[in-house]
C-alpha positions in Angstrom: -7.6 7.9 -3.5 -10.5 9.3 -3.4 -9.5 12.9 -4.8 -7.8 11.2 -7.5 -10.6 9.2 -8.2 -12.4 12.1 -8.7 -9.7 13.7 -10.9 -9.2 10.6 -12.8 -13.1 10.7 -14.1 -13.2 14.2 -14.4 -10.1 13.3 -17.1 -11.6 10.3 -18.6 -15.2 12.6 -19.4 -12.9 15.0 -20.9 -11.1 13.0 -23.1 -14.2 10.9 -24.5 -14.9 14.9 -25.6 -11.9 15.2 -27.4 -9.8 17.0 -24.8 -6.4 15.9 -25.8 -4.7 17.0 -22.9 -6.8 15.3 -20.4 -6.3 12.0 -22.7 -2.6 12.9 -21.8 -3.4 13.2 -18.0 -5.4 9.5 -18.1 -2.4 7.9 -20.0 0.0 9.5 -17.2 -2.4 8.3 -14.4 -3.0 4.9 -15.7 -0.1 3.5 -18.0 2.6 2.9 -15.2 0.2 0.7 -13.1 -1.2 -0.9 -16.7 2.4 -1.6 -18.1 3.4 -3.4 -14.9 0.2 -5.6 -15.1 1.1 -6.7 -18.8 4.6 -7.4 -17.5 3.1 -10.0 -15.2 1.5 -11.8 -18.2 4.3 -11.1 -21.1 8.0 -11.1 -20.9 10.1 -7.7 -21.5 10.4 -6.3 -24.3 7.2 -7.4 -25.5 5.1 -6.0 -22.3 5.8 -2.4 -23.7 5.0 -3.2 -27.3 1.7 -4.8 -25.6 0.8 -2.0 -23.8 1.3 0.4 -26.8 -1.3 -1.7 -28.7 -3.7 -1.9 -25.6 -3.6 2.3 -25.7 -4.2 2.3 -29.2 -7.6 0.2 -28.5 -8.3 2.1 -25.6 -7.6 5.6 -27.5 -10.0 4.2 -30.6 -12.9 3.2 -28.3 -12.8 5.9 -25.5 -16.0 7.1 -27.0 -17.9 4.0 -26.0 -16.4 4.0 -22.4 -19.4 5.0 -19.6 -18.3 4.8 -16.2 -16.0 6.6 -13.2 -12.4 5.9 -12.3 -12.8 2.6 -11.2 -14.6 1.1 -14.0 -12.0 2.7 -16.5 -8.9 1.3 -14.9 -11.1 -2.1 -15.0 -11.7 -1.5 -18.6 -8.0 -0.7 -19.3 -7.1 -3.9 -18.0 -9.0 -6.0 -19.8 -8.0 -4.7 -22.7 -4.5 -4.9 -22.0 -4.8 -8.6 -20.6 -6.9 -9.5 -24.1 -3.8 -7.7 -25.9 -1.5 -9.8 -23.7 -3.2 -12.9 -24.5 -3.3 -12.2 -28.0 0.1 -11.6 -28.0 1.0 -15.0 -26.7 -1.6 -16.8 -28.5 0.3 -15.2 -31.7 3.6 -16.3 -30.5 2.5 -19.9 -30.0 3.1 -19.8 -26.2 0.5 -20.0 -23.5 0.4 -18.2 -20.3 2.0 -20.6 -17.4 0.1 -22.4 -15.3 0.7 -21.6 -11.7 0.6 -23.0 -8.2 0.1 -21.3 -5.2 2.9 -22.5 -2.9 1.0 -22.8 0.5 3.1 -24.4 2.5 5.8 -21.7 2.2 3.0 -19.3 3.5 1.0 -21.6 5.8 3.2 -20.6 9.1 3.3 -16.5 8.3 1.1 -14.6 10.1 -1.6 -12.1 8.4 -0.2 -8.4 8.1 -1.2 -7.5 4.8 -1.0 -3.5 6.2 3.0 -4.3 6.5 3.3 -5.9 3.1 1.4 -2.7 1.4 3.6 -0.3 3.6 6.7 -1.5 2.3 5.6 -1.7 -1.4 4.5 2.0 -0.7 7.9 2.7 0.5 9.6 1.6 -2.4 9.8 2.8 -5.8 7.4 2.4 -8.5 10.1 0.8 -11.1 11.6 -1.7 -8.2 7.8 -2.7 -7.5 6.9 -3.8 -10.9 9.9 -5.7 -11.3 9.5 -7.4 -7.8 5.6 -8.1 -8.8 6.4 -9.8 -11.9 8.9 -12.4 -10.4 5.6 -13.9 -8.3 3.5 -16.6 -10.0 1.5 -15.2 -12.6 -1.8 -15.6 -10.2 -0.2 -13.7 -7.8 1.6 -10.8 -9.9 -1.9 -10.3 -11.4 -3.8 -10.4 -8.6 -1.1 -8.0 -6.8 -1.2 -5.9 -9.8 -5.5 -5.4 -10.2 -6.1 -5.1 -6.5 -3.4 -3.2 -4.8 -1.7 -1.4 -7.5 -4.6 -0.9 -9.8 -6.8 -0.6 -6.9 -9.6 -2.8 -8.1 -12.3 -4.8 -5.9 -12.2 -8.5 -5.9 -15.4 -9.0 -8.2 -14.0 -6.9 -11.0 -10.5 -8.3 -10.4 -11.9 -11.9 -10.5 -14.3 -11.1 -13.4 -11.2 -9.8 -15.7 -9.0 -13.2 -14.6 -11.6 -15.5 -14.7 -11.3 -16.9 -11.4 -13.4 -16.2 -8.1 -13.2 -13.3 -5.8 -12.1 -15.4 -2.8 -9.6 -16.6 -5.0 -8.1 -13.0 -6.0 -8.3 -11.8 -2.6 -6.3 -15.1 -1.2 -3.8 -14.7 -4.2 -3.5 -11.0 -3.9 -2.7 -11.6 0.1 -0.3 -14.5 -1.0 1.8 -12.2 -3.2 2.1 -9.5 -0.7 3.3 -11.8 1.8 5.9 -13.0 -0.8 6.8 -9.5 -1.4 7.3 -8.8 2.0 9.0 -11.7 2.8 11.4 -10.6 -0.2 11.8 -7.0 1.5 12.8 -8.5 5.0 15.5 -10.6 3.6 16.9 -8.3 1.1 15.8 -5.1 2.3 14.1 -2.0 -0.1 17.5 -2.0 -2.0 17.6 -5.3 -3.0 20.7 -6.4 -0.8 20.8 -8.9 2.0 19.6 -7.5 5.5 21.7 -8.7 8.6 19.8 -10.6 10.9 19.0 -8.9 14.2 
Protein backbone atom coordinates (compact mmCIF):
# COMPACT_ATOMS: atom_id res chain seq x y z
CA UNK A 1 0.00 0.00 0.00
CA UNK A 2 2.95 2.32 0.63
CA UNK A 3 3.90 2.38 -3.08
CA UNK A 4 0.28 2.88 -4.03
CA UNK A 5 0.05 5.81 -1.60
CA UNK A 6 3.17 7.52 -2.93
CA UNK A 7 1.97 7.10 -6.53
CA UNK A 8 -1.45 8.50 -5.69
CA UNK A 9 0.08 11.40 -3.76
CA UNK A 10 2.29 12.28 -6.75
CA UNK A 11 -0.68 12.00 -9.14
CA UNK A 12 -2.83 14.25 -6.93
CA UNK A 13 -0.11 16.91 -6.84
CA UNK A 14 0.34 16.71 -10.62
CA UNK A 15 -3.44 16.90 -11.14
CA UNK A 16 -3.54 20.01 -8.94
CA UNK A 17 -0.98 21.55 -11.28
CA UNK A 18 -3.30 20.88 -14.25
CA UNK A 19 -1.96 17.57 -15.56
CA UNK A 20 -5.02 15.91 -17.14
CA UNK A 21 -3.37 12.48 -17.41
CA UNK A 22 -2.58 12.62 -13.69
CA UNK A 23 -6.21 13.47 -12.95
CA UNK A 24 -7.30 10.43 -14.99
CA UNK A 25 -4.90 8.29 -12.95
CA UNK A 26 -6.33 9.70 -9.71
CA UNK A 27 -9.86 9.02 -10.94
CA UNK A 28 -9.02 5.42 -11.91
CA UNK A 29 -7.38 4.80 -8.54
CA UNK A 30 -10.14 6.30 -6.37
CA UNK A 31 -13.42 6.02 -8.28
CA UNK A 32 -14.32 2.32 -7.81
CA UNK A 33 -14.07 2.49 -4.03
CA UNK A 34 -15.71 5.91 -3.88
CA UNK A 35 -18.65 4.60 -5.91
CA UNK A 36 -18.84 1.59 -3.62
CA UNK A 37 -18.98 3.88 -0.61
CA UNK A 38 -21.76 5.97 -2.15
CA UNK A 39 -23.70 2.76 -2.84
CA UNK A 40 -23.77 2.13 0.91
CA UNK A 41 -25.72 5.38 1.33
CA UNK A 42 -27.73 5.78 -1.89
CA UNK A 43 -29.46 3.01 -3.80
CA UNK A 44 -28.88 2.26 -7.47
CA UNK A 45 -29.19 3.79 -10.02
CA UNK A 46 -28.76 7.10 -8.16
CA UNK A 47 -25.38 6.14 -6.70
CA UNK A 48 -23.59 6.65 -10.01
CA UNK A 49 -25.16 10.09 -10.48
CA UNK A 50 -24.26 11.12 -6.94
CA UNK A 51 -20.69 9.93 -7.43
CA UNK A 52 -20.48 11.89 -10.68
CA UNK A 53 -21.64 15.00 -8.82
CA UNK A 54 -18.96 14.35 -6.21
CA UNK A 55 -16.30 14.14 -8.94
CA UNK A 56 -17.47 17.45 -10.36
CA UNK A 57 -16.93 19.06 -6.98
CA UNK A 58 -13.61 17.24 -6.50
CA UNK A 59 -12.32 18.52 -9.85
CA UNK A 60 -13.59 22.03 -9.12
CA UNK A 61 -12.05 22.18 -5.62
CA UNK A 62 -8.86 20.20 -6.25
CA UNK A 63 -6.75 23.37 -6.34
CA UNK A 64 -7.60 24.03 -2.69
CA UNK A 65 -6.74 20.52 -1.52
CA UNK A 66 -3.46 19.91 0.29
CA UNK A 67 -2.18 16.64 1.67
CA UNK A 68 -1.16 13.11 0.81
CA UNK A 69 -3.03 10.11 -0.59
CA UNK A 70 -4.69 9.26 2.74
CA UNK A 71 -5.97 12.79 3.20
CA UNK A 72 -7.14 12.83 -0.42
CA UNK A 73 -9.15 9.63 0.07
CA UNK A 74 -10.73 11.12 3.18
CA UNK A 75 -11.44 14.40 1.44
CA UNK A 76 -13.10 12.69 -1.54
CA UNK A 77 -15.11 10.41 0.76
CA UNK A 78 -16.39 13.43 2.69
CA UNK A 79 -17.43 15.16 -0.53
CA UNK A 80 -19.17 12.01 -1.76
CA UNK A 81 -20.93 11.54 1.57
CA UNK A 82 -22.15 15.13 1.55
CA UNK A 83 -23.45 14.76 -2.03
CA UNK A 84 -25.20 11.51 -1.06
CA UNK A 85 -26.85 13.08 1.97
CA UNK A 86 -27.89 16.09 -0.14
CA UNK A 87 -29.41 13.67 -2.63
CA UNK A 88 -31.38 11.88 0.09
CA UNK A 89 -32.63 15.18 1.52
CA UNK A 90 -33.68 16.34 -1.93
CA UNK A 91 -35.66 13.12 -2.35
CA UNK A 92 -37.29 13.59 1.03
CA UNK A 93 -35.69 10.47 2.44
CA UNK A 94 -33.37 9.97 5.30
CA UNK A 95 -30.63 7.37 5.65
CA UNK A 96 -32.04 4.34 7.41
CA UNK A 97 -31.13 3.97 11.03
CA UNK A 98 -29.16 0.82 11.56
CA UNK A 99 -28.69 -1.31 14.59
CA UNK A 100 -25.93 -3.81 15.07
CA UNK A 101 -27.14 -7.37 15.33
CA UNK A 102 -24.84 -8.15 18.25
CA UNK A 103 -26.51 -11.41 19.25
CA UNK A 104 -25.61 -12.98 15.90
CA UNK A 105 -21.99 -11.93 16.26
CA UNK A 106 -21.35 -12.42 19.97
CA UNK A 107 -20.47 -16.12 19.70
CA UNK A 108 -18.10 -15.74 16.76
CA UNK A 109 -14.33 -15.76 17.32
CA UNK A 110 -12.44 -12.69 16.22
CA UNK A 111 -10.55 -13.18 12.97
CA UNK A 112 -10.65 -10.02 10.87
CA UNK A 113 -7.71 -11.39 8.87
CA UNK A 114 -9.88 -14.22 7.53
CA UNK A 115 -12.59 -11.79 6.49
CA UNK A 116 -10.09 -9.46 4.84
CA UNK A 117 -8.53 -12.38 2.96
CA UNK A 118 -11.99 -13.44 1.78
CA UNK A 119 -12.71 -9.94 0.52
CA UNK A 120 -9.38 -9.84 -1.29
CA UNK A 121 -10.23 -13.11 -3.05
CA UNK A 122 -13.44 -11.76 -4.55
CA UNK A 123 -13.81 -9.38 -7.46
CA UNK A 124 -14.36 -5.71 -6.61
CA UNK A 125 -17.88 -5.55 -8.02
CA UNK A 126 -18.96 -8.61 -6.01
CA UNK A 127 -17.45 -7.19 -2.83
CA UNK A 128 -19.22 -3.87 -3.37
CA UNK A 129 -22.56 -5.65 -3.84
CA UNK A 130 -22.04 -7.66 -0.65
CA UNK A 131 -20.94 -4.62 1.35
CA UNK A 132 -24.02 -2.71 0.16
CA UNK A 133 -26.19 -5.44 1.73
CA UNK A 134 -24.70 -4.82 5.20
CA UNK A 135 -26.45 -2.53 7.68
CA UNK A 136 -25.57 1.06 6.75
CA UNK A 137 -23.33 1.67 9.76
CA UNK A 138 -21.28 -1.45 9.00
CA UNK A 139 -21.21 -0.82 5.26
CA UNK A 140 -19.86 2.70 5.75
CA UNK A 141 -17.19 1.51 8.17
CA UNK A 142 -16.10 -1.38 5.92
CA UNK A 143 -15.90 0.89 2.88
CA UNK A 144 -13.94 3.61 4.64
CA UNK A 145 -11.65 1.42 6.77
CA UNK A 146 -11.10 -1.71 4.67
CA UNK A 147 -11.79 -0.68 1.10
CA UNK A 148 -10.59 2.95 1.10
CA UNK A 149 -7.98 2.43 3.81
CA UNK A 150 -8.81 5.27 6.22
CA UNK A 151 -7.74 5.11 9.83
CA UNK A 152 -10.46 4.91 12.49
CA UNK A 153 -10.13 8.57 13.51
CA UNK A 154 -10.65 9.93 9.99
CA UNK A 155 -13.47 7.50 9.25
CA UNK A 156 -15.15 8.42 12.55
CA UNK A 157 -14.93 12.13 11.77
CA UNK A 158 -16.49 11.54 8.37
CA UNK A 159 -19.26 9.33 9.73
CA UNK A 160 -19.96 11.53 12.75
CA UNK A 161 -19.11 8.72 15.12
CA UNK A 162 -16.42 7.64 17.56
CA UNK A 163 -13.29 5.77 16.40
CA UNK A 164 -14.14 2.78 18.62
CA UNK A 165 -17.63 2.56 17.15
CA UNK A 166 -16.18 2.65 13.63
CA UNK A 167 -13.67 -0.10 14.46
CA UNK A 168 -16.48 -2.21 15.94
CA UNK A 169 -18.79 -1.64 12.96
CA UNK A 170 -15.94 -2.49 10.58
CA UNK A 171 -15.17 -5.70 12.47
CA UNK A 172 -18.82 -6.73 12.57
CA UNK A 173 -19.27 -5.97 8.90
CA UNK A 174 -16.22 -8.04 7.99
CA UNK A 175 -17.49 -10.91 10.11
CA UNK A 176 -20.88 -10.78 8.36
CA UNK A 177 -19.12 -10.87 5.01
CA UNK A 178 -17.02 -13.82 6.14
CA UNK A 179 -20.17 -15.64 7.33
CA UNK A 180 -21.81 -14.98 3.98
CA UNK A 181 -18.80 -16.37 2.15
CA UNK A 182 -18.66 -19.43 4.41
CA UNK A 183 -22.34 -20.10 3.74
CA UNK A 184 -22.52 -19.27 0.05
CA UNK A 185 -18.93 -19.43 -1.19
CA UNK A 186 -17.16 -16.85 -3.35
CA UNK A 187 -19.44 -17.46 -6.34
CA UNK A 188 -22.66 -17.03 -4.33
CA UNK A 189 -23.76 -20.69 -4.44
CA UNK A 190 -24.52 -22.62 -1.26
CA UNK A 191 -21.47 -24.54 -0.07
CA UNK A 192 -21.79 -28.12 1.11
CA UNK A 193 -21.36 -28.80 4.81
CA UNK A 194 -18.13 -30.61 5.68
